[in-house]
ROSE-253596 format. One record per residue (C-alpha): residue number from 1; x, y, z. Coordinates in nm, 3 decimals, padded with zeros to 5 digits. Layout:
BEGIN
k X Y Z
NUM X Y Z $
...
//
This chain:
BEGIN
k X Y Z
1 13.209 09.844 17.903 $
2 12.916 10.120 18.003 $
3 12.963 10.469 18.099 $
4 12.740 10.765 18.140 $
5 12.956 10.956 17.905 $
6 13.076 10.889 17.514 $
7 13.346 10.615 17.504 $
8 13.592 10.554 17.218 $
9 13.718 10.194 17.209 $
10 13.950 10.053 16.929 $
11 13.897 09.740 16.797 $
12 13.948 09.560 16.474 $
13 13.742 09.448 16.132 $
14 13.689 09.072 16.137 $
15 13.506 09.056 15.800 $
16 13.653 08.887 15.486 $
17 13.858 09.181 15.323 $
18 14.213 09.210 15.286 $
19 14.233 09.558 15.466 $
20 14.168 09.420 15.835 $
21 14.056 09.782 15.960 $
22 14.163 09.938 16.275 $
23 13.834 10.091 16.412 $
24 13.783 10.369 16.671 $
25 13.421 10.294 16.803 $
26 13.192 10.566 17.010 $
27 12.981 10.409 17.254 $
28 12.730 10.613 17.465 $
29 12.533 10.403 17.765 $
30 12.616 10.083 17.638 $
31 12.482 10.157 17.279 $
32 12.698 10.194 16.973 $
33 12.686 10.506 16.816 $
34 12.957 10.554 16.577 $
35 13.241 10.355 16.405 $
36 13.566 10.547 16.226 $
37 13.879 10.454 16.095 $
38 14.179 10.466 16.339 $
39 14.410 10.771 16.160 $
40 14.726 10.580 16.348 $
41 14.702 10.245 16.166 $
42 14.918 10.234 15.834 $
43 14.661 10.116 15.591 $
44 14.333 10.204 15.787 $
45 14.449 10.557 15.821 $
46 14.170 10.738 15.953 $
47 13.837 10.617 15.694 $
48 13.654 10.312 15.687 $
49 13.433 10.181 15.398 $
50 13.074 10.280 15.407 $
51 12.955 09.904 15.511 $
52 13.130 09.913 15.818 $
53 13.097 10.242 15.875 $
54 12.729 10.150 15.942 $
55 12.751 09.850 16.116 $
56 12.539 09.974 16.375 $
57 12.302 09.879 16.141 $
58 12.344 09.502 16.165 $
59 12.419 09.551 16.549 $
60 12.067 09.651 16.618 $
61 11.877 09.510 16.333 $
62 11.531 09.376 16.357 $
63 11.676 09.056 16.206 $
64 11.913 09.029 16.491 $
65 11.863 08.667 16.660 $
66 11.896 08.746 17.070 $
67 11.769 08.419 17.187 $
68 11.801 08.048 17.096 $
69 11.534 07.870 16.918 $
70 11.343 07.551 16.798 $
71 11.153 07.524 16.446 $
72 10.813 07.476 16.471 $
73 10.735 07.514 16.083 $
74 10.839 07.321 15.771 $
75 11.228 07.375 15.664 $
76 11.266 07.673 15.490 $
77 10.978 07.853 15.642 $
78 11.157 08.031 15.914 $
79 10.890 07.964 16.208 $
80 11.092 07.919 16.547 $
81 10.976 07.944 16.928 $
82 11.210 08.044 17.166 $
83 11.378 07.800 17.398 $
84 11.664 07.814 17.679 $
85 12.030 07.755 17.600 $
86 12.031 07.449 17.810 $
87 11.755 07.306 17.584 $
88 11.925 07.389 17.291 $
89 12.238 07.215 17.408 $
90 12.086 06.945 17.523 $
91 11.921 06.855 17.232 $
92 12.219 06.920 16.973 $
93 12.440 06.711 17.243 $
94 12.180 06.415 17.224 $
95 12.115 06.423 16.849 $
96 12.494 06.439 16.807 $
97 12.525 06.142 17.029 $
98 12.270 05.940 16.891 $
99 12.379 05.989 16.485 $
100 12.713 05.884 16.610 $
101 12.616 05.558 16.785 $
102 12.399 05.463 16.480 $
103 12.604 05.609 16.166 $
104 12.947 05.681 16.250 $
105 13.071 06.041 16.373 $
106 13.128 06.115 16.024 $
107 12.746 06.165 15.972 $
108 12.817 06.517 16.117 $
109 12.941 06.818 15.903 $
110 13.038 07.154 16.046 $
111 13.006 07.413 15.735 $
112 13.203 07.752 15.837 $
113 13.386 08.019 15.607 $
114 13.489 08.337 15.703 $
115 13.216 08.544 15.891 $
116 13.497 08.622 16.079 $
117 13.852 08.603 16.007 $
118 13.967 08.602 16.422 $
119 14.218 08.379 16.472 $
120 14.015 08.218 16.799 $
121 13.680 08.229 16.662 $
122 13.705 08.103 16.327 $
123 13.863 07.785 16.453 $
124 13.690 07.778 16.730 $
125 13.467 07.480 16.618 $
126 13.780 07.270 16.499 $
127 13.902 07.088 16.805 $
128 13.537 07.027 16.895 $
129 13.449 06.869 16.538 $
130 13.801 06.651 16.507 $
131 13.799 06.533 16.882 $
132 13.427 06.409 16.773 $
133 13.503 06.249 16.487 $
134 13.323 06.417 16.259 $
135 13.366 06.474 15.854 $
136 13.605 06.732 15.803 $
137 13.555 07.053 15.579 $
138 13.796 07.130 15.290 $
139 13.700 07.497 15.316 $
140 13.806 07.579 14.951 $
141 13.496 07.829 14.854 $
142 13.730 08.132 14.778 $
143 14.109 08.161 14.703 $
144 14.262 07.778 14.650 $
145 14.302 07.821 14.310 $
146 14.488 08.156 14.326 $
147 14.644 08.055 14.664 $
148 14.801 07.743 14.431 $
149 14.894 07.911 14.141 $
150 15.078 08.165 14.309 $
151 15.291 07.960 14.507 $
152 15.391 07.753 14.202 $
153 15.545 08.050 14.063 $
154 15.683 08.273 14.334 $
155 15.612 08.063 14.667 $
156 15.417 08.108 14.941 $
157 15.555 08.406 15.122 $
158 15.620 08.636 14.819 $
159 15.375 08.955 14.827 $
160 15.543 09.292 14.822 $
161 15.373 09.545 15.072 $
162 15.124 09.744 14.902 $
163 15.230 10.099 15.049 $
164 15.530 10.035 14.797 $
165 15.259 10.107 14.523 $
166 15.290 10.461 14.631 $
167 15.632 10.484 14.483 $
168 15.562 10.286 14.173 $
169 15.536 10.430 13.818 $
170 15.324 10.181 13.664 $
171 15.033 10.041 13.858 $
172 14.863 09.737 13.689 $
173 14.561 09.591 13.898 $
174 14.398 09.289 13.705 $
175 14.101 09.140 13.801 $
176 14.016 09.342 14.095 $
177 13.745 09.633 14.192 $
178 13.985 09.768 14.493 $
179 13.651 10.016 14.506 $
180 13.446 09.746 14.665 $
181 13.713 09.489 14.800 $
182 14.032 09.680 14.912 $
183 13.951 10.037 14.933 $
184 14.234 10.146 15.151 $
185 14.444 10.066 14.828 $
186 14.262 10.335 14.632 $
187 14.471 10.645 14.808 $
188 14.776 10.460 14.758 $
189 14.675 10.446 14.402 $
190 14.639 10.800 14.391 $
191 14.917 10.881 14.564 $
192 15.131 10.726 14.271 $
193 14.967 10.887 14.020 $
194 15.038 11.221 14.143 $
195 15.359 11.131 14.096 $
196 15.342 11.073 13.777 $
197 15.238 10.685 13.759 $
198 15.077 10.532 13.476 $
199 14.757 10.286 13.598 $
200 14.634 09.993 13.400 $
201 14.364 09.780 13.498 $
202 14.254 09.459 13.340 $
203 13.869 09.369 13.404 $
204 13.575 09.214 13.174 $
205 13.343 09.524 13.297 $
206 13.418 09.874 13.442 $
207 13.322 09.938 13.744 $
208 13.408 10.198 14.035 $
209 13.773 10.159 14.028 $
210 13.809 10.203 13.636 $
211 13.816 10.596 13.690 $
212 14.128 10.539 13.866 $
213 14.295 10.377 13.541 $
214 14.449 10.559 13.230 $
215 14.336 10.255 13.044 $
216 14.138 09.969 13.071 $
217 14.164 09.611 12.934 $
218 13.875 09.425 12.884 $
219 13.921 09.081 12.831 $
220 13.648 08.763 12.774 $
221 13.641 08.624 13.104 $
222 13.847 08.322 13.155 $
223 14.121 08.426 12.900 $
224 14.363 08.583 13.155 $
225 14.607 08.336 13.095 $
226 14.626 08.368 12.735 $
227 14.656 08.762 12.778 $
228 14.953 08.748 13.044 $
229 15.130 08.475 12.778 $
230 15.041 08.743 12.478 $
231 15.206 09.006 12.729 $
232 15.527 08.797 12.766 $
233 15.547 08.740 12.379 $
234 15.591 09.115 12.325 $
235 15.850 09.175 12.610 $
236 16.054 08.842 12.475 $
237 15.986 08.998 12.113 $
238 16.044 09.333 12.148 $
239 16.318 09.336 12.480 $
240 16.198 09.456 12.757 $
241 16.326 09.178 12.971 $
242 16.563 09.166 13.253 $
243 16.808 08.887 13.158 $
244 17.058 08.934 13.403 $
245 16.795 08.919 13.685 $
246 16.606 08.607 13.520 $
247 16.961 08.429 13.500 $
248 17.032 08.503 13.874 $
249 16.665 08.434 14.020 $
250 16.435 08.231 13.758 $
251 16.432 07.858 13.678 $
252 16.302 07.805 13.313 $
253 16.347 08.127 13.174 $
254 16.465 08.019 12.806 $
255 16.194 07.741 12.824 $
256 15.945 08.000 12.891 $
257 16.070 08.243 12.616 $
258 16.058 07.977 12.367 $
259 15.723 07.865 12.434 $
260 15.541 08.264 12.486 $
261 15.732 08.356 12.133 $
262 15.605 08.036 11.933 $
263 15.285 07.965 12.080 $
264 15.118 08.286 12.202 $
265 15.168 08.581 11.921 $
266 14.946 08.890 11.943 $
267 14.751 08.816 11.694 $
268 14.647 08.485 11.810 $
269 14.609 08.626 12.184 $
270 14.385 08.917 12.068 $
271 14.185 08.654 11.901 $
272 14.129 08.470 12.226 $
273 14.118 08.730 12.469 $
274 13.888 08.983 12.258 $
275 14.142 09.258 12.287 $
276 14.288 09.445 12.028 $
277 14.633 09.390 11.917 $
278 14.760 09.748 11.999 $
279 14.649 09.743 12.351 $
280 14.831 09.386 12.409 $
281 15.169 09.554 12.289 $
282 15.095 09.887 12.437 $
283 15.053 09.753 12.774 $
284 15.349 09.487 12.736 $
285 15.588 09.788 12.679 $
286 15.472 10.021 12.952 $
287 15.528 09.763 13.214 $
288 15.826 09.631 13.071 $
289 16.012 09.993 13.041 $
290 15.895 10.103 13.359 $
291 16.102 10.184 13.644 $
292 15.925 10.076 13.895 $
293 15.632 09.854 13.793 $
294 15.388 09.718 14.070 $
295 15.120 09.438 13.981 $
296 14.828 09.370 14.217 $
297 14.609 09.051 14.153 $
298 14.242 08.960 14.250 $
299 14.117 08.639 14.300 $
300 13.789 08.664 14.149 $
301 13.982 08.537 13.769 $
302 14.106 08.226 13.940 $
303 13.723 08.109 13.973 $
304 13.767 07.935 13.656 $
305 13.804 07.591 13.580 $
306 14.099 07.746 13.462 $
307 14.172 07.971 13.716 $
308 14.506 07.839 13.906 $
309 14.696 07.828 13.588 $
310 14.571 08.150 13.491 $
311 14.724 08.294 13.822 $
312 15.027 08.122 13.810 $
313 15.085 08.236 13.472 $
314 15.037 08.624 13.562 $
315 15.267 08.569 13.868 $
316 15.550 08.486 13.570 $
317 15.572 08.891 13.480 $
318 15.738 09.008 13.708 $
319 15.984 08.795 13.702 $
320 16.011 08.810 13.317 $
321 16.097 09.219 13.417 $
322 16.300 09.191 13.721 $
323 16.021 09.346 13.918 $
324 16.127 09.276 14.251 $
325 16.442 09.413 14.502 $
326 16.375 09.745 14.433 $
327 16.134 10.028 14.566 $
328 15.819 10.080 14.430 $
329 15.792 09.759 14.230 $
330 15.675 09.408 14.288 $
331 15.371 09.234 14.294 $
332 15.097 09.206 14.572 $
333 14.847 08.916 14.580 $
334 14.800 08.761 14.952 $
335 14.988 08.830 15.302 $
336 14.806 08.566 15.482 $
337 15.094 08.312 15.430 $
338 15.344 08.526 15.617 $
339 15.128 08.497 15.940 $
340 15.284 08.140 16.030 $
341 15.066 08.087 16.368 $
342 15.068 07.794 16.516 $
343 14.692 07.659 16.395 $
344 14.752 07.319 16.399 $
345 14.775 07.361 16.776 $
346 14.477 07.579 16.788 $
347 14.254 07.334 16.563 $
348 14.346 07.019 16.754 $
349 14.513 06.890 16.441 $
350 14.816 06.754 16.703 $
351 14.596 06.601 16.973 $
352 14.304 06.443 16.771 $
353 14.374 06.197 16.482 $
354 14.330 06.034 16.260 $
355 14.170 06.238 16.039 $
356 13.852 06.163 15.930 $
357 13.691 06.205 15.561 $
358 13.699 06.521 15.426 $
359 13.404 06.716 15.201 $
360 13.448 07.002 15.006 $
361 13.248 07.300 15.084 $
362 13.186 07.377 14.724 $
363 13.020 07.006 14.669 $
364 12.736 07.080 14.994 $
365 12.475 06.975 14.716 $
366 12.600 06.685 14.688 $
367 12.715 06.583 15.068 $
368 12.330 06.634 15.114 $
369 12.202 06.483 14.817 $
370 12.424 06.222 14.682 $
371 12.473 05.868 14.840 $
372 12.738 05.916 15.096 $
373 12.875 05.652 15.332 $
374 12.793 05.715 15.587 $
375 12.511 05.977 15.510 $
376 12.538 06.352 15.616 $
377 12.254 06.320 15.896 $
378 12.361 06.634 16.081 $
379 12.499 07.015 15.969 $
380 12.652 07.253 16.210 $
381 12.668 07.576 16.033 $
382 12.868 07.896 16.201 $
383 13.024 08.186 16.004 $
384 12.880 08.138 15.662 $
385 12.540 08.148 15.503 $
386 12.546 07.821 15.263 $
387 12.189 07.877 15.146 $
388 12.318 08.197 15.055 $
389 12.665 08.165 14.912 $
390 12.660 07.792 14.805 $
391 12.682 07.714 14.444 $
392 12.410 07.482 14.268 $
393 12.185 07.712 14.515 $
394 11.859 07.519 14.418 $
395 12.001 07.189 14.529 $
396 12.147 07.284 14.801 $
397 11.803 07.433 14.929 $
398 11.702 07.086 14.904 $
399 11.922 06.897 15.056 $
400 11.880 07.155 15.369 $
401 11.504 07.077 15.337 $
402 11.564 06.707 15.400 $
403 11.350 06.631 15.711 $
404 11.613 06.356 15.839 $
405 11.891 06.604 15.850 $
406 11.921 06.785 16.215 $
407 12.049 07.148 16.121 $
408 12.167 07.339 16.386 $
409 12.331 07.745 16.266 $
410 12.472 07.968 16.494 $
411 12.393 08.312 16.378 $
412 12.393 08.724 16.400 $
413 12.099 08.767 16.180 $
414 11.809 08.567 16.110 $
415 11.910 08.480 15.714 $
416 11.814 08.222 15.486 $
417 12.054 07.977 15.654 $
418 11.857 07.999 15.952 $
419 11.524 07.963 15.782 $
420 11.644 07.581 15.705 $
421 11.740 07.533 16.091 $
422 11.593 07.289 16.359 $
423 11.768 07.479 16.646 $
424 11.885 07.809 16.592 $
425 12.172 07.994 16.822 $
426 12.232 08.362 16.852 $
427 12.561 08.497 16.798 $
428 12.741 08.842 16.847 $
429 12.892 09.050 16.598 $
430 13.256 09.145 16.622 $
431 13.199 09.441 16.836 $
432 13.068 09.183 17.126 $
433 13.376 08.921 17.176 $
434 13.736 08.961 17.213 $
435 13.973 08.786 16.928 $
436 14.295 08.791 16.752 $
437 14.319 08.909 16.406 $
438 14.582 08.862 16.103 $
439 14.552 08.985 15.726 $
440 14.536 08.902 15.397 $
441 14.612 09.264 15.275 $
442 14.911 09.382 15.484 $
443 15.128 09.233 15.770 $
444 15.018 09.376 16.078 $
445 14.879 09.173 16.388 $
446 14.608 09.312 16.567 $
447 14.357 09.240 16.864 $
448 13.999 09.301 16.855 $
449 13.821 09.367 17.243 $
450 13.511 09.366 17.291 $
451 13.354 09.713 17.294 $
452 12.969 09.650 17.450 $
453 12.829 09.332 17.599 $
454 12.643 09.077 17.405 $
455 12.297 09.166 17.306 $
456 12.048 08.948 17.407 $
457 12.143 08.567 17.495 $
458 12.397 08.596 17.225 $
459 12.718 08.349 17.293 $
460 13.057 08.315 17.113 $
461 13.176 08.039 16.899 $
462 13.411 07.955 17.172 $
463 13.130 07.946 17.401 $
464 12.917 07.739 17.197 $
465 13.136 07.477 17.123 $
466 13.317 07.464 17.476 $
467 12.983 07.416 17.627 $
468 12.882 07.106 17.379 $
469 13.197 06.939 17.467 $
470 13.152 06.955 17.834 $
471 12.772 06.753 17.726 $
472 12.936 06.564 17.501 $
473 13.161 06.433 17.757 $
474 13.475 06.595 17.650 $
475 13.744 06.625 17.932 $
476 14.059 06.763 17.762 $
477 14.186 07.042 17.869 $
478 14.182 07.233 17.550 $
479 13.828 07.272 17.582 $
480 13.858 07.546 17.894 $
481 14.117 07.751 17.719 $
482 14.030 08.113 17.762 $
483 14.016 08.327 17.415 $
484 14.384 08.483 17.583 $
485 14.510 08.164 17.627 $
486 14.444 08.009 17.255 $
487 14.588 08.338 17.127 $
488 14.930 08.238 17.335 $
489 14.889 07.931 17.112 $
490 14.863 08.054 16.813 $
491 15.155 08.273 16.883 $
492 15.401 08.005 16.988 $
493 15.548 07.953 16.636 $
494 15.920 07.958 16.544 $
495 15.836 08.129 16.234 $
496 16.089 08.399 16.150 $
497 15.798 08.636 16.044 $
498 15.724 08.658 16.413 $
499 16.035 08.692 16.563 $
500 15.964 09.022 16.791 $
501 15.607 09.002 16.835 $
502 15.550 09.111 17.195 $
503 15.243 08.925 17.305 $
504 15.158 09.205 17.603 $
505 15.218 09.454 17.358 $
506 14.976 09.322 17.137 $
507 14.724 09.242 17.397 $
508 14.744 09.631 17.541 $
509 14.652 09.702 17.171 $
510 14.929 09.798 16.968 $
511 14.931 09.740 16.648 $
512 15.243 09.541 16.601 $
513 15.404 09.472 16.227 $
514 15.525 09.112 16.138 $
515 15.939 09.060 16.105 $
516 15.865 09.121 15.706 $
517 16.087 09.424 15.530 $
518 15.872 09.720 15.424 $
519 16.060 09.834 15.118 $
520 16.114 09.643 14.796 $
521 16.486 09.575 14.900 $
522 16.757 09.260 14.881 $
523 16.505 09.050 15.125 $
524 16.226 09.081 14.816 $
525 16.455 08.859 14.618 $
526 16.387 08.553 14.842 $
527 16.145 08.354 14.700 $
528 15.983 08.034 14.878 $
529 15.951 07.792 14.628 $
530 16.139 07.452 14.647 $
531 16.480 07.616 14.408 $
532 16.413 07.938 14.599 $
533 16.376 08.092 14.228 $
534 16.084 08.245 14.044 $
535 16.002 07.914 13.865 $
536 15.863 07.966 13.528 $
537 15.914 07.588 13.489 $
538 15.757 07.414 13.787 $
539 15.843 07.059 13.884 $
540 15.547 07.093 14.160 $
541 15.308 07.149 13.857 $
542 15.451 06.828 13.680 $
543 15.397 06.635 13.970 $
544 15.084 06.714 13.989 $
545 14.983 06.611 13.616 $
546 15.009 06.983 13.459 $
547 15.249 07.137 13.211 $
548 15.517 07.269 13.416 $
549 15.523 07.563 13.198 $
550 15.249 07.820 13.184 $
551 15.009 07.698 12.920 $
552 14.637 07.841 12.821 $
553 14.341 07.599 12.814 $
554 14.031 07.748 12.759 $
555 13.710 07.717 13.037 $
556 13.500 07.444 12.987 $
557 13.188 07.689 12.974 $
558 13.301 08.053 12.825 $
559 13.094 08.250 12.528 $
560 12.942 08.043 12.223 $
561 12.786 08.020 11.898 $
562 12.464 07.926 12.053 $
563 12.457 08.306 12.210 $
564 12.471 08.234 12.575 $
565 12.613 08.480 12.784 $
566 12.911 08.443 13.078 $
567 12.780 08.519 13.391 $
568 13.027 08.718 13.655 $
569 12.926 08.749 13.990 $
570 13.205 09.014 14.110 $
571 13.128 09.149 14.488 $
572 12.942 09.457 14.508 $
573 13.065 09.782 14.695 $
574 12.725 09.798 14.877 $
575 12.784 09.388 15.045 $
576 13.034 09.139 15.143 $
577 12.973 08.847 15.016 $
578 12.602 08.768 15.204 $
579 12.696 08.997 15.457 $
580 12.472 09.344 15.421 $
581 12.340 09.183 15.169 $
582 11.986 09.242 15.327 $
583 11.729 09.482 15.239 $
584 11.727 09.568 15.618 $
585 12.142 09.621 15.592 $
586 12.166 09.802 15.290 $
587 12.310 10.146 15.265 $
588 12.162 10.409 15.048 $
589 11.871 10.375 14.798 $
590 12.069 10.177 14.543 $
591 11.946 09.804 14.568 $
592 12.200 09.581 14.394 $
593 11.968 09.342 14.242 $
594 12.010 09.438 13.884 $
595 12.268 09.233 13.604 $
596 12.449 09.442 13.383 $
597 12.417 09.368 13.013 $
598 12.575 09.468 12.728 $
599 12.377 09.755 12.462 $
600 12.421 09.506 12.159 $
601 12.309 09.174 12.363 $
602 12.019 09.358 12.524 $
603 11.856 09.438 12.170 $
604 11.889 09.133 12.009 $
605 11.685 09.029 12.316 $
606 11.422 09.342 12.321 $
607 11.560 09.437 12.641 $
608 11.566 09.798 12.831 $
609 11.703 09.920 13.127 $
610 11.434 09.854 13.419 $
611 11.313 09.565 13.268 $
612 11.275 09.273 13.473 $
613 11.466 08.946 13.285 $
614 11.494 08.618 13.374 $
615 11.879 08.455 13.380 $
616 11.828 08.102 13.339 $
617 12.076 07.743 13.267 $
618 12.067 07.427 13.339 $
619 12.121 07.485 13.723 $
620 11.833 07.682 13.779 $
621 11.709 08.050 13.710 $
622 11.649 08.409 13.892 $
623 11.493 08.704 13.811 $
624 11.659 09.032 13.818 $
625 11.614 09.420 13.688 $
626 11.819 09.478 13.362 $
627 12.104 09.717 13.337 $
628 12.168 09.801 12.979 $
629 12.507 09.927 12.951 $
630 12.831 09.993 12.756 $
631 13.050 09.919 13.049 $
632 12.996 09.544 12.979 $
633 13.184 09.384 12.736 $
634 12.932 09.197 12.453 $
635 12.875 08.856 12.557 $
636 12.909 08.929 12.903 $
637 12.657 08.968 13.210 $
638 12.726 09.081 13.537 $
639 12.564 09.077 13.860 $
640 12.723 09.222 14.140 $
641 12.730 09.080 14.496 $
642 12.542 08.806 14.661 $
643 12.169 08.890 14.757 $
644 11.966 08.711 15.028 $
645 11.735 08.431 14.801 $
646 11.424 08.505 14.997 $
647 11.424 08.866 14.939 $
648 11.465 08.820 14.575 $
649 11.160 08.668 14.293 $
650 11.066 08.307 14.388 $
651 11.329 08.304 14.651 $
652 11.618 08.229 14.386 $
653 11.932 08.420 14.436 $
654 12.202 08.464 14.176 $
655 12.391 08.138 14.278 $
656 12.134 07.943 14.131 $
657 12.293 07.973 13.787 $
658 12.623 07.851 13.920 $
659 12.785 07.483 13.879 $
660 12.960 07.384 14.193 $
661 13.276 07.256 13.898 $
662 13.584 07.291 14.100 $
663 13.885 07.481 13.976 $
664 14.205 07.334 13.809 $
665 14.454 07.394 14.112 $
666 14.344 07.395 14.484 $
667 13.963 07.216 14.398 $
668 13.783 07.564 14.467 $
669 13.484 07.721 14.341 $
670 13.389 07.798 13.970 $
671 13.165 08.106 14.029 $
672 13.307 08.304 13.732 $
673 13.283 08.029 13.504 $
674 12.911 07.976 13.387 $
675 12.701 08.055 13.103 $
676 12.364 08.193 13.093 $
677 12.060 08.311 12.888 $
678 11.882 08.612 12.956 $
679 11.516 08.675 12.841 $
680 11.253 08.935 12.904 $
681 11.009 08.824 13.229 $
682 10.719 09.095 13.221 $
683 10.662 09.265 13.569 $
//
């Protein structure tokens, strides 16, 4: 990989973002000097977000872990002494064997998520832990409520290609700051606007995407389901409903009409949502009368305890107006389900049964502190930074401080979670390993080869778990497979979406599209629900104990008469979850350690911009600087991003304020469903 002159290599971004960019990396004398977007990629189109464009800051960060280390201080202090890989692996294997003998292998818990979305390395630990008989992890911290809600109405595979939005005359962006979380959708929206499209955004605060919108509705957080039903009331009342489409392609149309008209009049919905009646009516009529309305729905609004039903309800809107089956129209949420890879084989589900107990990753605090049978005695963390991102942060930290908990962390940089490790192992960045990438924002498969040698003694997830498997005495052939062999396993699937995917072309660096139509034609009228139709009425919902029709139920925590404020923790344009959130990796001078508060709420608390404030509730508190603004609706405060707790006052981050309650569908996280109080904190 090294050369005397500059070399440009193509690879793929592995980060938890729907855009899954193709990247051109310039390497000089073995060192990365530049990252650019691949102009040939259909979505990347030659540019990157500023985070990944500056990824060399992470590769060569002073925080990089370069050698295995053993703890020498107290847990949480982050004091270590270097050891060899053999010493580290021998100690891990010995501890795992001892714990499995004394307590059973379920006393060992893996903890991982989306630090890398590569098919090989994201799943590399599953076979090892399944073979070990460890507890299984329900990886639910992000999207299960949204995915379940969408599936109940439209089916797993129904999502319109983003490129179609360029031909729409009306784009509705609901609960998504695309300038921070899907920046490559921005040019598509701008192209539609140049052709005369109207753009409306629904979000409780104005953010970097707001300037794209012709109008923004700012509902109270957690009331999105009511707003969707209010829009349907107007559509049914005033007529812009495609009844011919509904008769042929939907189930429960008349029942939905009856409910929306009877139970969700505009005046009631306006009171619930805090949105003017005229805005609701105007949006409904624009959406219903458009030639080709396009809806894009984000994940954030599903992170309330009514979030699954909210997504299900919003997903009904394109069915009401017949927004499928024509170019430029449709609805986009997540393309991931179309990548029907053979993950059961890759993860060892086929080989290692029966399944052991499952622990929900959202409930890490309970797993570490509440009584368990057997107790969790070992934690192996990779592809994740739970000390920063897990809810109920103070309890999570208390659990991680347990002296009887043996914690291993495989990580690229010295995060908060590393501070709690007994053994810390150095991991490579995506520029240093090989992987296969799917996407949840487009329909293209890509290979990401390494472009530089691993720094220091970094070893990939696959290497670590294969070395541990040998030390544990696991002789199965699956623990000897290369990345290329695992990719072939993954692609060995009967899915029609993978028909025509040629492995050799993919391996050569060619970006390959799934067998999914690019336009909004007749194929868009195939819905993967039990009935094959858009299900306004869902027997699947009824079997789960829910109302089979869309219905609005208030959040358990919403702004109340006692003056508490609803806390939103949306993504920051400067970081991706806790990645890029350390001071060493931030780009530019802006430090995202602020909390946005409405002018009226600030005045009532004698708070001015720049003041240090305490945000607190029954779960904990953290300190941030106030940003007093009209960009946040009254009764709401917004703290963008997930800064590292150890770089905040008192070592407490924003997730110290977040509960580990679960969503209505999918048992997901409720990061956006928490009440706080704000008070001046002095200097």
